[in-house]
C-alpha positions as CSV (number, residue, x, y, z in Angstrom):
1,M,0.0,0.0,0.0
2,N,1.7,3.2,-1.1
3,N,1.5,6.6,0.5
4,H,-1.0,7.9,-2.0
5,T,-3.4,5.2,-1.0
6,L,-2.8,5.8,2.6
7,D,-3.7,9.4,2.2
8,H,-7.3,8.3,1.4
9,L,-7.6,6.1,4.4
10,D,-8.7,7.0,7.9
11,L,-5.5,6.7,10.0
12,D,-7.2,8.3,13.0
13,G,-10.1,5.8,12.9
14,F,-7.6,2.9,12.4
15,A,-5.6,4.0,15.4
16,R,-8.6,4.5,17.6
17,R,-10.0,1.1,16.9
18,I,-6.7,-0.6,17.8
19,L,-6.1,1.5,20.9
20,F,-9.6,1.5,22.3
21,G,-11.1,-1.6,20.8
22,A,-12.3,-4.2,23.3
23,T,-11.9,-7.3,21.2
24,L,-9.1,-8.9,19.2
25,T,-11.2,-8.4,16.1
26,D,-10.8,-4.6,16.7
27,K,-7.1,-5.0,17.2
28,L,-6.6,-7.0,14.0
29,A,-9.0,-4.9,11.8
30,P,-7.3,-4.2,8.4
31,L,-6.7,-0.6,7.6
32,D,-8.6,-0.7,4.3
33,E,-11.7,-1.6,6.2
34,I,-11.6,1.8,7.8
35,S,-11.6,3.8,4.6
36,G,-12.9,7.1,3.5
37,P,-11.5,10.6,3.5
38,A,-9.0,11.3,6.3
39,R,-11.0,12.9,9.1
40,V,-10.0,16.0,11.1
41,P,-8.3,14.6,14.2
42,Q,-10.6,14.4,17.2
43,H,-9.7,15.5,20.7
44,F,-7.5,12.8,22.1
45,T,-6.6,11.8,25.7
46,A,-4.3,8.9,26.3
47,P,-6.0,6.1,28.2
48,V,-4.6,4.7,31.4
49,F,-4.5,1.3,29.6
50,P,-5.6,0.2,26.2
51,G,-9.0,-1.4,25.5
52,R,-8.8,-5.1,25.9
53,P,-11.1,-8.1,26.2
54,P,-11.4,-9.4,29.8
55,E,-8.9,-12.3,29.3
56,L,-6.2,-9.9,28.2
57,R,-6.5,-7.5,31.1
58,R,-4.8,-9.8,33.6
59,I,-1.6,-7.9,34.3
60,G,1.2,-9.7,36.1
61,A,4.4,-11.7,35.9
62,A,4.6,-15.1,34.2
63,E,7.5,-17.5,34.2
64,F,9.4,-17.5,30.9
65,P,10.1,-21.1,29.8
66,T,13.7,-22.3,29.9
67,V,15.4,-23.6,26.8
68,R,15.4,-27.1,28.1
69,Q,11.6,-27.0,28.5
70,L,11.0,-26.2,24.8
71,H,10.7,-29.9,23.8
72,D,7.2,-29.5,25.2
73,P,4.7,-27.9,22.7
74,V,2.9,-26.0,25.5
75,A,6.2,-24.4,26.6
76,R,6.8,-23.3,23.0
77,G,3.3,-21.9,23.0
78,H,4.1,-20.0,26.2
79,V,7.1,-18.4,24.4
80,L,4.8,-17.3,21.6
81,H,2.5,-16.0,24.3
82,F,5.2,-13.5,25.4
83,F,5.9,-12.5,21.8
84,A,2.2,-12.0,21.1
85,N,1.8,-9.7,24.1
86,H,4.8,-7.6,22.9
87,E,3.2,-7.4,19.4
88,L,-0.1,-6.3,20.8
89,L,1.6,-3.7,23.0
90,A,3.6,-2.4,20.1
91,M,0.5,-2.0,17.9
92,E,-1.3,-0.2,20.7
93,L,1.6,2.2,21.4
94,M,2.0,2.9,17.7
95,A,-1.7,3.7,17.5
96,L,-1.3,6.0,20.5
97,V,1.5,7.9,18.7
98,L,-0.6,8.3,15.5
99,L,-3.3,9.9,17.7
100,E,-1.0,11.8,20.0
101,F,1.0,13.5,17.2
102,P,-1.3,14.1,14.3
103,D,1.1,16.8,13.0
104,A,4.0,14.5,12.7
105,P,5.4,14.2,9.1
106,A,3.1,12.3,6.8
107,D,5.9,9.9,5.7
108,F,6.5,9.0,9.4
109,R,2.8,8.4,10.0
110,H,2.5,6.3,6.9
111,G,5.5,4.2,7.9
112,L,4.0,3.7,11.3
113,A,0.7,2.6,9.8
114,R,2.6,0.0,7.6
115,T,4.5,-1.2,10.6
116,I,1.2,-1.7,12.5
117,Q,-0.1,-3.8,9.7
118,E,2.9,-6.0,9.8
119,E,2.6,-6.3,13.6
120,Q,-1.0,-7.4,13.1
121,S,0.1,-10.1,10.7
122,H,2.6,-11.3,13.3
123,L,0.0,-11.4,16.0
124,R,-2.3,-13.4,13.8
125,L,0.5,-15.9,13.1
126,Y,1.3,-16.2,16.8
127,L,-2.4,-16.7,17.8
128,D,-2.9,-19.5,15.2
129,R,0.3,-21.2,16.1
130,M,-0.4,-20.9,19.9
131,Q,-3.7,-22.5,19.4
132,A,-2.1,-25.4,17.5
133,L,0.3,-25.9,20.4
134,G,-2.5,-25.9,23.0
135,V,-2.2,-22.4,24.3
136,Q,-4.8,-19.6,24.3
137,F,-3.9,-15.9,24.4
138,G,-4.6,-14.9,28.0
139,D,-3.7,-18.2,29.6
140,L,-0.8,-16.4,31.2
141,P,-0.8,-13.0,32.9
142,L,0.5,-10.2,30.6
143,S,3.2,-7.7,31.3
144,D,2.4,-4.0,30.8
145,Y,6.1,-3.0,30.9
146,F,6.2,-1.4,27.4
147,W,3.0,0.5,28.0
148,S,3.9,1.8,31.4
149,L,7.2,3.2,30.0
150,L,5.9,4.7,26.7
151,R,2.3,5.7,27.4
152,Q,3.4,9.3,28.2
153,V,5.9,9.6,25.4
154,R,6.5,13.3,24.7
155,S,7.6,13.3,21.0
156,P,8.0,11.1,17.9
157,L,11.8,11.2,18.5
158,E,11.4,9.9,22.0
159,F,9.1,7.2,20.7
160,V,11.5,5.9,18.0
161,T,14.3,6.1,20.5
162,Q,12.5,3.8,22.9
163,M,10.4,1.6,20.7
164,S,12.3,1.2,17.5
165,L,15.9,1.6,18.6
166,T,15.4,-0.2,22.0
167,F,12.5,-2.7,22.2
168,E,12.3,-3.6,18.5
169,Q,16.0,-3.7,18.1
170,A,16.2,-6.2,21.0
171,N,13.6,-8.3,19.2
172,L,16.1,-8.8,16.4
173,D,18.1,-10.8,18.9
174,Y,15.2,-12.5,20.6
175,S,13.3,-13.6,17.5
176,A,16.4,-15.0,15.8
177,Y,17.5,-16.8,19.0
178,Y,14.2,-18.5,19.7
179,R,13.8,-19.2,15.9
180,D,17.0,-21.3,16.1
181,V,16.1,-22.8,19.5
182,V,12.7,-24.1,18.4
183,A,14.1,-25.3,15.1
184,A,16.6,-27.4,17.1
185,A,13.6,-28.8,19.0
186,G,12.1,-29.9,15.7
187,D,9.3,-27.3,15.5
188,M,9.9,-25.9,12.0
189,E,6.5,-24.2,11.8
190,T,7.2,-22.0,14.8
191,A,10.7,-21.4,13.5
192,A,9.3,-20.2,10.2
193,I,7.0,-17.7,12.0
194,L,9.8,-16.4,14.0
195,D,12.0,-16.1,11.0
196,R,9.4,-14.0,9.2
197,V,9.1,-11.8,12.3
198,Y,12.9,-11.4,12.4
199,R,13.2,-10.3,8.8
200,E,10.3,-7.8,9.0
201,E,11.5,-6.5,12.3
202,I,14.7,-5.3,10.5
203,G,12.4,-3.0,8.5
204,H,10.7,-1.8,11.7
205,V,14.0,-0.8,13.2
206,K,15.1,0.8,10.0
207,H,12.0,3.0,10.0
208,G,12.9,4.2,13.4
209,V,16.6,4.7,12.5
210,V,15.7,6.9,9.5
211,W,13.6,9.2,11.6
212,F,16.0,9.1,14.6
213,N,18.8,10.3,12.4
214,R,16.6,12.9,10.8
215,W,15.4,14.4,14.1
216,R,18.4,14.1,16.4
217,E,20.9,16.9,16.8
218,G,24.0,16.9,14.5
219,G,27.5,16.9,15.8
220,E,27.5,13.6,17.6
221,S,27.4,10.0,16.6
222,D,24.1,8.0,16.5
223,W,25.4,6.0,19.5
224,D,26.2,9.1,21.6
225,A,22.8,10.6,20.7
226,Y,21.0,7.4,21.6
227,K,22.7,7.2,25.0
228,R,21.9,10.9,25.6
229,L,18.2,10.6,24.5
230,L,17.4,7.2,26.1
231,P,15.5,8.1,29.4
232,P,16.1,6.2,32.6
233,P,15.2,3.6,33.7
234,L,16.0,2.3,30.2
235,T,19.6,1.6,29.4
236,P,21.2,0.5,26.1
237,R,21.3,-3.0,27.5
238,R,17.6,-3.2,26.8
239,A,18.3,-2.9,23.1
240,K,19.9,-6.3,22.8
241,G,19.1,-9.9,23.7
242,M,21.2,-12.9,24.7
243,R,22.8,-13.3,21.2
244,F,23.9,-10.1,19.6
245,D,23.0,-9.9,15.8
246,A,25.3,-7.3,14.3
247,A,24.3,-8.2,10.7
248,A,20.6,-7.4,11.2
249,R,21.6,-4.1,12.7
250,R,23.7,-3.2,9.7
251,Q,20.7,-4.0,7.5
252,A,18.6,-1.7,9.6
253,G,21.0,1.2,9.0
254,L,22.7,1.5,12.3
255,S,26.3,2.7,12.1
256,E,29.3,0.6,13.0
257,T,30.0,3.0,15.9
258,F,26.5,2.3,17.2
259,I,26.7,-1.4,16.8
260,R,30.1,-1.7,18.4
261,G,29.1,0.5,21.3
262,L,25.9,-1.4,22.0
263,E,27.7,-4.8,21.8
264,L,30.2,-3.7,24.4
265,H,27.8,-1.9,26.6
266,A,27.0,-3.0,30.2
267,G,29.2,-6.1,30.6
268,S,31.2,-6.8,27.5
269,K,31.8,-10.4,28.7
270,G,28.1,-11.1,28.8
271,R,27.6,-10.8,32.6
272,A,24.1,-11.7,33.5
273,P,22.2,-9.3,35.8
274,V,21.7,-9.7,39.5
275,V,18.1,-9.2,40.7
276,W,17.8,-6.9,43.8
277,C,15.0,-6.1,46.1
278,F,14.7,-3.9,49.3
279,N,13.0,-5.7,52.2
280,P,14.1,-4.0,55.4
281,S,11.5,-5.8,57.4
282,C,13.4,-9.1,56.9
283,D,13.8,-9.4,60.7
284,A,10.1,-9.4,61.2
285,E,9.6,-11.8,58.3
286,I,12.1,-14.2,60.0
287,V,10.2,-13.9,63.4
288,R,7.0,-14.9,61.6
289,G,8.8,-17.9,60.1
290,A,6.8,-17.9,56.9
291,P,5.9,-15.6,54.0
292,G,3.1,-13.2,54.4
293,Y,4.3,-10.5,56.8
294,Q,2.6,-7.2,56.1
295,P,4.5,-4.1,57.5
296,P,2.5,-1.2,58.8
297,R,1.8,1.6,56.2
298,A,4.4,4.0,57.7
299,V,7.1,1.2,57.6
300,Q,6.2,0.4,54.0
301,D,6.3,4.1,53.0
302,L,9.8,4.3,54.6
303,A,10.9,1.3,52.6
304,D,9.6,2.9,49.4
305,D,11.6,6.0,50.1
306,L,14.8,4.0,50.7
307,A,14.5,1.3,48.0
308,P,16.2,3.4,45.3
309,L,19.4,3.3,47.4
310,L,20.0,-0.2,46.0
311,L,21.3,1.5,42.8
312,Y,24.4,2.6,44.7
313,L,25.2,-1.1,45.5
314,S,24.3,-2.6,42.1
315,R,25.7,-2.5,38.6
316,D,24.2,-0.8,35.6
317,C,23.2,-4.1,34.1
318,D,21.4,-5.3,37.2
319,I,17.7,-5.3,37.9
320,I,16.0,-3.7,41.0
321,Q,12.5,-4.8,41.9
322,V,10.5,-2.0,43.6
323,R,6.9,-1.3,44.3
324,Q,7.1,2.0,42.3
325,R,9.7,2.9,39.8
326,P,11.7,6.1,40.5
327,R,10.9,9.1,38.3
328,A,12.8,9.0,35.0
329,E,13.9,12.7,35.5
330,W,15.5,11.9,38.8
331,L,17.2,8.8,37.4
332,K,18.6,10.8,34.5
333,H,20.0,13.3,37.1
334,V,21.6,10.5,39.0
335,R,23.2,9.1,35.9
336,D,24.4,12.5,34.7
337,S,26.1,12.9,38.1
338,G,28.3,9.9,37.4
339,F,26.4,7.1,39.1
340,R,25.4,3.8,37.4
341,V,21.7,3.4,36.9
342,P,20.3,-0.1,36.7
343,Q,16.9,-1.2,35.5
344,F,14.0,-0.8,37.8
345,V,11.0,-3.1,37.5
346,E,7.7,-3.1,39.5
347,D,7.3,-6.8,39.4
348,L,9.4,-9.9,38.7
349,D,8.4,-10.0,35.0
350,I,12.1,-10.6,34.1
351,R,12.8,-11.9,30.6
352,E,16.5,-12.2,30.9
353,P,17.2,-15.9,30.4
354,K,20.3,-15.9,32.6
355,L,20.8,-14.3,36.0
356,S,24.0,-13.9,38.1
357,G,22.2,-14.0,41.4
358,F,19.8,-12.5,43.8
359,E,20.5,-9.7,46.3
360,P,17.7,-8.9,48.8
361,W,18.4,-6.4,51.5
362,G,18.2,-9.5,53.8
363,W,17.3,-13.1,53.2
364,S,14.0,-14.2,54.6
365,P,11.2,-16.7,53.9
366,E,9.3,-14.1,51.8
367,V,12.2,-13.3,49.4
368,L,13.1,-17.0,49.1
369,E,9.5,-17.6,47.9
370,R,9.7,-14.6,45.6
371,F,12.9,-15.6,43.9
372,R,12.4,-19.4,43.7
373,P,10.6,-19.3,40.3
374,L,13.7,-17.7,38.8
375,A,16.2,-20.2,40.3
376,D,16.7,-22.2,37.1
377,R,18.0,-19.1,35.3
378,L,21.0,-18.8,37.7
379,V,24.4,-19.0,35.9
380,V,26.4,-20.9,38.5
381,R,30.1,-20.6,38.2
382,K,32.9,-21.8,40.6
383,D,33.5,-19.6,43.6
384,E,30.5,-17.3,42.9
385,R,27.8,-16.4,45.3
386,S,25.2,-17.8,42.9
387,I,26.2,-21.3,44.1
388,W,25.0,-20.2,47.6
389,H,21.9,-18.5,46.2
390,R,20.9,-21.8,44.5
391,A,21.4,-23.7,47.7
392,L,19.4,-21.2,49.6
393,L,16.5,-21.4,47.1
394,Q,16.5,-25.2,47.4
395,H,16.5,-25.1,51.3
396,A,13.8,-22.7,52.3
397,D,14.0,-23.4,56.0
398,F,17.5,-22.0,56.2
399,A,16.3,-18.4,56.4
400,A,13.8,-19.2,59.2
401,T,16.2,-21.3,61.3
402,Q,20.0,-20.9,60.9
403,L,19.9,-17.5,59.2
404,G,17.3,-16.4,61.7
405,D,19.6,-17.2,64.6
406,L,22.3,-15.1,63.0
407,F,20.0,-12.1,62.9
408,A,19.2,-12.4,66.6
409,K,20.9,-9.8,68.9
410,T,21.4,-12.6,71.3
411,W,23.8,-14.4,68.8
412,A,26.0,-11.3,68.8
413,A,26.0,-11.0,72.6
414,D,26.9,-14.7,73.0
415,F,29.6,-14.4,70.5
416,L,31.1,-11.3,72.1
417,R,31.0,-12.8,75.6
418,A,32.9,-15.9,74.4
419,W,35.4,-13.9,72.4
420,L,36.3,-11.7,75.3
421,E,36.8,-14.7,77.5
422,A,39.2,-16.1,74.9
423,H,41.0,-12.8,74.5
424,P,41.5,-11.5,78.1
425,E,44.2,-9.0,76.9
426,T,41.5,-7.0,75.2
427,Q,39.1,-6.6,78.2
428,A,40.7,-3.4,79.5
429,R,39.7,-1.7,76.2
430,F,36.6,-3.7,75.2
431,G,35.0,-4.5,78.6
432,S,34.6,-7.7,80.6
433,P,32.4,-10.6,79.5
434,Q,30.1,-9.9,82.4
435,A,29.3,-6.4,81.0
436,V,28.0,-7.8,77.7
437,G,24.5,-8.6,79.0
438,V,22.4,-11.7,79.5
439,T,19.7,-13.5,77.6
440,A,16.5,-13.9,79.6
441,A,13.6,-16.3,78.8
442,S,11.1,-15.1,81.5
443,P,9.7,-11.8,82.9
444,E,11.3,-12.8,86.2
445,E,14.7,-13.2,84.7
446,V,14.5,-9.9,82.8
447,E,13.4,-8.0,85.9
448,A,16.0,-9.6,88.1
449,Y,18.9,-8.6,85.9
450,I,17.5,-5.1,85.5
451,A,17.3,-4.8,89.3
452,R,20.9,-6.0,89.6
453,L,22.1,-3.3,87.2
454,V,20.1,-0.6,88.8
455,T,21.3,-1.6,92.3
456,A,24.9,-1.3,91.0
457,G,24.2,2.2,89.8
458,Q,23.8,1.4,86.2
459,R,20.9,1.7,83.8
460,A,19.6,-1.1,81.6
461,V,18.5,-1.6,78.0
462,V,16.1,-4.4,77.1
463,K,16.2,-5.6,73.4
464,A,14.1,-8.0,71.4
465,P,16.4,-10.4,69.6
466,W,14.9,-9.4,66.2
467,G,14.1,-5.9,65.3
468,T,15.6,-3.0,63.3
469,A,17.7,-0.3,64.9
470,G,15.7,1.9,67.2
471,N,12.7,-0.5,67.3
472,Q,11.8,-3.1,69.9
473,I,14.0,-1.5,72.6
474,Q,13.2,-0.4,76.1
475,R,15.5,1.8,78.2
476,I,15.3,1.5,82.0
477,A,17.0,4.2,84.2
478,S,15.4,3.1,87.5
479,L,13.0,0.5,88.8
480,S,10.2,3.0,88.6
481,D,10.5,2.7,84.8
482,L,9.2,-0.9,85.0
483,T,5.7,0.4,84.5
484,A,2.7,-1.8,83.6
485,P,3.1,-0.9,79.8
486,V,6.8,-1.8,79.9
487,Q,6.1,-5.1,81.8
488,G,3.4,-5.8,79.2
489,W,5.9,-5.2,76.4
490,I,8.3,-7.6,78.0
491,R,5.7,-10.3,78.2
492,N,4.5,-9.8,74.6
493,Q,8.1,-9.9,73.3
494,L,8.9,-13.1,75.2
495,A,5.7,-14.6,73.9
496,S,6.5,-13.8,70.3
497,Q,10.3,-14.1,70.2
498,G,11.1,-16.4,73.1
499,R,13.8,-14.4,74.8
500,L,15.1,-10.9,75.5
501,L,18.6,-9.4,75.8
502,V,19.3,-7.2,78.8
503,E,22.4,-5.1,78.7
504,P,24.0,-2.2,80.6
505,W,23.0,1.2,79.2
506,L,26.3,2.7,78.2
507,D,27.4,6.3,78.3
508,K,27.7,6.5,74.6
509,R,30.1,8.9,72.8
510,R,30.1,7.6,69.2
511,D,28.4,4.9,67.1
512,L,30.8,3.1,64.8
513,S,30.3,0.4,62.2
514,M,32.5,-2.0,60.3
515,Q,31.3,-3.5,57.0
516,M,32.4,-6.9,55.7
517,E,31.8,-9.4,52.9
518,V,31.6,-13.0,54.0
519,R,33.0,-15.2,51.3
520,A,32.7,-18.9,50.4
521,N,36.3,-19.6,51.4
522,G,35.5,-18.6,55.0
523,E,37.9,-15.6,55.1
524,P,35.9,-12.3,55.2
525,K,36.9,-9.1,53.4
526,L,36.8,-6.2,55.8
527,F,36.0,-2.6,54.8
528,G,36.8,0.5,56.7
529,A,35.2,1.6,60.0
530,R,33.1,4.7,59.9
531,E,31.2,6.8,62.5
532,F,27.4,6.7,62.0
533,L,24.7,8.8,63.5
534,T,21.5,7.9,65.3
535,D,18.6,9.9,66.8
536,E,17.2,9.9,70.3
537,R,15.4,6.6,69.5
538,W,18.6,5.0,68.1
539,R,17.3,5.1,64.5
540,Y,19.9,5.4,61.8
541,R,20.4,9.0,60.6
542,G,23.5,8.9,58.5
543,A,27.3,8.4,58.4
544,I,30.4,10.5,58.6
545,L,32.5,9.7,55.5
546,G,36.2,9.4,55.3
547,R,38.8,7.1,56.9
548,V,39.3,9.5,59.8
549,S,36.1,11.0,61.2
550,W,36.5,14.8,61.3
551,R,34.1,14.8,64.3
552,L,36.3,12.7,66.6
553,T,38.3,14.4,69.4
554,P,42.1,13.8,69.5
555,E,41.6,11.6,72.5
556,E,39.0,9.5,70.7
557,N,41.2,9.2,67.6
558,R,44.2,8.0,69.6
559,F,42.0,5.5,71.4
560,L,40.5,4.1,68.2
561,N,43.9,3.8,66.5
562,E,45.2,1.8,69.5
563,V,42.2,-0.7,69.5
564,M,41.7,-0.9,65.7
565,P,43.9,-4.0,65.2
566,A,42.0,-5.9,67.9
567,W,38.7,-4.8,66.6
568,R,39.5,-5.9,63.1
569,E,40.6,-9.3,64.4
570,L,37.2,-9.6,66.1
571,G,35.6,-8.6,62.8
572,R,37.4,-11.3,61.0
573,D,36.4,-13.9,63.6
574,V,32.8,-12.8,63.3
575,G,33.0,-13.3,59.5
576,R,34.5,-16.7,59.9
577,A,31.8,-17.7,62.3
578,L,29.1,-16.5,59.8
579,A,30.8,-18.6,57.1
580,R,30.9,-21.7,59.3
581,A,27.2,-21.1,60.0
582,G,26.5,-21.3,56.3
583,Y,26.2,-17.6,55.5
584,Q,27.7,-15.7,52.6
585,G,27.3,-12.1,51.6
586,P,27.4,-8.6,53.2
587,A,27.3,-8.0,56.9
588,G,27.8,-5.1,59.3
589,I,29.0,-4.8,62.8
590,D,27.8,-1.9,65.0
591,A,30.1,-0.8,67.9
592,I,29.8,1.7,70.7
593,L,32.5,4.0,71.8
594,H,31.6,4.9,75.4
595,R,33.0,6.1,78.8
596,T,33.1,3.8,81.8
597,P,31.7,5.0,85.2
598,A,35.4,5.8,86.0
599,G,35.6,8.1,82.9
600,A,37.9,6.0,80.7
601,L,37.1,5.4,77.0
602,Q,36.0,1.9,76.1
603,L,34.8,0.3,72.9
604,K,32.0,-2.3,72.9
605,P,33.2,-3.9,69.6
606,L,30.1,-5.9,68.8
607,G,26.9,-4.2,69.8
608,E,24.8,-5.6,67.0
609,L,25.4,-7.8,64.0
610,N,23.5,-7.4,60.7
611,P,24.1,-10.3,58.3
612,R,22.6,-8.4,55.4
613,W,23.1,-5.2,53.4
614,T,23.2,-2.1,55.6
615,L,22.8,1.6,55.3
616,G,26.4,1.8,56.5
617,R,27.5,-0.2,53.4
618,V,25.5,2.3,51.2
619,A,27.4,5.1,52.9
620,L,30.7,3.4,52.0
621,E,29.7,3.1,48.4
622,L,28.6,6.7,48.2
623,E,32.0,7.7,49.7
624,Q,33.6,6.6,46.4
625,H,31.9,9.5,44.7
626,V,33.3,12.2,47.0
627,A,36.5,14.1,45.9
628,P,39.5,13.1,47.9
629,G,40.1,15.3,50.9
630,A,36.6,16.8,51.0
631,R,34.7,16.6,54.3
632,A,31.4,14.8,53.7
633,A,28.5,13.1,55.4
634,W,25.6,11.0,54.2
635,S,22.4,12.0,55.9
636,V,18.9,10.4,56.4
637,V,16.4,13.0,57.6
638,R,12.6,13.2,57.9
639,K,10.9,14.8,54.9
640,D,9.4,17.6,56.9
641,S,12.8,18.8,58.2
642,L,13.7,20.2,54.8
643,A,11.6,23.2,54.5
644,P,12.8,25.1,52.6
645,A,15.2,22.8,50.8
646,P,18.9,23.9,51.1
647,Q,20.3,25.5,48.0
648,H,23.8,24.2,47.5
649,P,24.3,23.1,43.9
650,V,26.6,20.2,43.4
651,Q,30.0,20.9,41.9
652,F,32.1,18.1,40.4
653,V,35.7,17.5,39.8
654,D,36.8,15.2,36.9
655,A,40.2,13.4,37.2
656,T,41.8,10.1,36.5
657,Y,39.6,8.5,39.2
658,G,36.4,9.6,37.5
659,R,33.7,12.2,38.3
660,R,33.5,13.1,42.0
661,I,31.5,15.5,44.1
662,E,33.7,18.4,45.3
663,R,31.0,20.4,47.2
664,G,27.3,20.7,47.4
665,I,24.2,18.7,48.4
666,F,23.3,15.7,46.2
667,F,20.0,14.0,47.0
668,T,20.6,10.3,46.9
669,T,16.8,9.5,46.9
670,D,14.2,11.5,45.0
671,P,13.0,14.4,47.2
672,Q,9.9,14.9,45.0
673,T,8.4,11.5,45.8
674,A,9.5,11.2,49.5
675,K,6.8,10.1,51.9
676,Q,8.8,9.7,55.1
677,V,12.5,10.5,54.7
678,Q,15.0,12.0,52.3
679,T,18.6,11.1,51.9
680,A,21.5,13.3,50.8
681,L,25.2,13.3,50.2
682,V,26.5,16.5,51.8
683,V,30.0,17.6,50.7
684,G,32.1,20.5,51.7
685,T,32.3,22.7,54.9
686,E,29.7,25.2,53.7
687,A,27.1,22.6,52.7
688,L,27.6,20.7,55.9
689,Q,27.0,23.8,58.0
690,A,23.9,24.7,56.0
691,W,22.6,21.1,56.3
692,S,23.3,21.1,60.1
693,D,21.6,24.4,60.6
694,L,18.5,23.2,58.8
695,T,18.2,19.6,60.0
696,G,20.4,19.3,63.1
697,S,22.3,16.5,61.5
698,P,25.2,15.8,61.5
């Protein structure tokens, strides 16, 4: 059908029927059935979701078949089900662009209409072949990923950048790969359909390339322009599949510079992504012992605010699962500031056939259940953590038993008591085993130890074994503090958790943390110790960055330098104990620098153990983006404490070590979407003073 013929057909009516039609018949209606003089475009408002029959409105994640399953006809039908959904979404999005941009060049609109017609033919082929394989369209839940990203596209250039040069370009790899896989399984009919899709997809990409090159700014390569114009959370990695087809891209008109750049982007050696998720309530999930824990609304809002922090721990080719994707504008700002930006997804609709591993904030029964369907995609190599991940997913009770014990504050207290007994030479600096605290299993035991401490002129802290910092803690200064509500809390915690930890309430001067990585060989890797900040309820409020805290007094600095070798040895012993218990991965030790009743400095070297990712580890990663020698802090503050927001623009320095922040305030989570808290990297004396004046921290 030539352009002259298209001029006499109703593109507006064609697009509306595809976008708003409630049946597959509407979606597949030929353009020449909607003929007549081109109508004046009607007022158009993009729908929240396209019109669909009921069976195609079930949005969710479905498990993509593995290659070894494709001997089964139904599994091959399920592969086509995924492809059919993508064809349908592509048709609907192209129809949306025809309606959204009626003044776009006629040749562009005509090319889009021809592409829709070919996508319709692909969908018909998929539907017929799926039926022959025993699968109906709608048997599986359908992803809305393409729609959610492109429904608010702002220009035809933005559309071809994301649809043609990203999703359709990736389909060159996927269609060719699965064509060969199903052919190897003996299904030549399905292979022939995928081969036709592959050949026609080259033309679809070419249509986008032509207009991309016409509309983009001159003076830069197509690869540089593509990277600049591609909005987060998309990355160029989305534009390729598991087997890179350079020849098809040449046919589509992409330059050698573009092809080479894309092929090498985000893991030139083919590193599969790691899937991350933020579950800070893992302690509560472990206490429950089974999936299904529902945190209070305020806790969930806090988790939503902090979930994007995972991007500072991950790589740009990784995947972060969140309840709500961060704003594209904020992610672009983060990327432009020199940080890696991975892919964010709102569910586990993950098409990548190979994964390097899973990184929840902390392992728990809930995340084991969440990740188990993806276990067969793990690429297991010698000495990699993915070996442990596979073992975890095969033994679900580990997180609720052995791992749960490691999370308990009583484990850390028992370990420290035994370690001090074995290292008596450290007790003058670290305290005696008797000062560590006791584990109590009854209200009478709890109250007896509290009375013993108070009688000796000390105060007491009662801690539930499982609970995040600042939660599930009672402080007792005198016996009069053992009120009925406190006694009720003690009984309730013993009923739910079985025991409580009772410790002396120390005269704290500084909170300190040491981060580590527990490895399969049993020898942990220790990272630097840093001062961290807490509020009056002991909730984490940030960290002082740099090897030497600029807040410490000379006396405190001298003391810590003296005890650091012994503290690091204790840290190594903790890591070895975790490895013997079956744990691998990140961990953090919290310590307390305090004064004794006699006025001497002492370090409690193991106040708490967190066998998971920690905010302290996030702070260490952020420190890598601070210019050497600059004073800096990472701060977590309540949203309402930043009114008005401080005005200290970020200034960067570029050197051999890469882009670093020299001064200013860089928000490490999106202040526009914050519900409970905001986080910021504050660099330079002036910015630190302004931040302190406004928030009281650091």
